C-alpha positions, 0 to 999 in steps of 0.5 A: 107789433101789428095788430092781429086780425085774422080772426075778424072781416074788415071792411075793404073801403072805409071812408072817415067824415065830419066838419073842418077839425073834428080829426077825419084825416087823423083817425084815416091815418091811424086806421090805414097803419092799424089795417095796412090799407091804402089812404085817399087824403084830401088835398085841401093844401093844394087848394089855391083858392083856399085861403081866399076862401076863408079870408072872403067865403062869397068872392071865392066859394065857386072856384074853391068849389070846383077846384075840390071837385075836380080834385075828388073826381080824378081820385074817383077815377083813380079809385076806379081803375084800380077795383081789378087789383081789389084794393084795400084803402081808408079816405077822409072824404066822401064824394057824395057830401060834395054838393053838402058844401056846395049847397052851402057856400054857393048862390044859385046861379053857381049852384047851376053851374057847379051841377051841370060840371058834375053832370058832365063828369059822371063823378060816381064813387064805388060805395063803402063798406063802412062810413065813420061819421066823426061829430063835435060841437063848435066849440070843440072843433073851433079849440081843434083848429086853434090847437093846430094852427093852421094859418089859413084856418085862424080867418074860419068864421064860428058862424060858418062852422056852425051851418057847416055843423047843421048841414053835416047833420042834416047829410048824415041824417039821409045818408043810406048808401052804406053801413053807417057809424056816427061817433060822438068824438067830443071826450075823444082823443084818437091820435094820443090816447091808446085806449079811445082809438081801441074801444072804437076800432074794436066796435067799428069792426062789429058793423057789417049793415045799418046805422050806429052810434058811438057815444063813449060817455053814454056806454060809461055810465 
């Protein structure tokens, strides 16, 4: 039986973010099911350069990044064209963080080219009503990545994952474009544990402005 949110004011546009393996797509799909929302998902499986990137970051970083940029720009344009219909949606990415990966993986000259392409595309996404940033340490992410068994991710380097976590930490330290919920997901199973999911969902619905932290281990103590 669907949940009753008639007494709650739901955010119309939610973005779920976090490093590889943290579970953002799984949470996105579950939130969309709970709210009967449209999903907007990253299309990593269609990026023809991604396998090469995990094998050799240096040689494949630029085409990998540009493919994602063009694809996200297309999705943002689709979002903008649909604004007249006031859609409700949840996405497993935040377009603002795209440069995070560019800074991490591109050389100075490649980053200059990337910025020029971005400026030409005029990518400007509508701000979410809520951003959910999922955190977890590298060892937890590596375990989750191995567990889900995506072949291309078998070559993921632990050092790269450490760098990615740090880049996300810096990005969200300064992020103030939308209400932000930072979630320590290390001890959470938001897919299979209904209690974990429901507690997070209830907390999410209390957030209207500002920056908030959800640490279930602390709340139990």
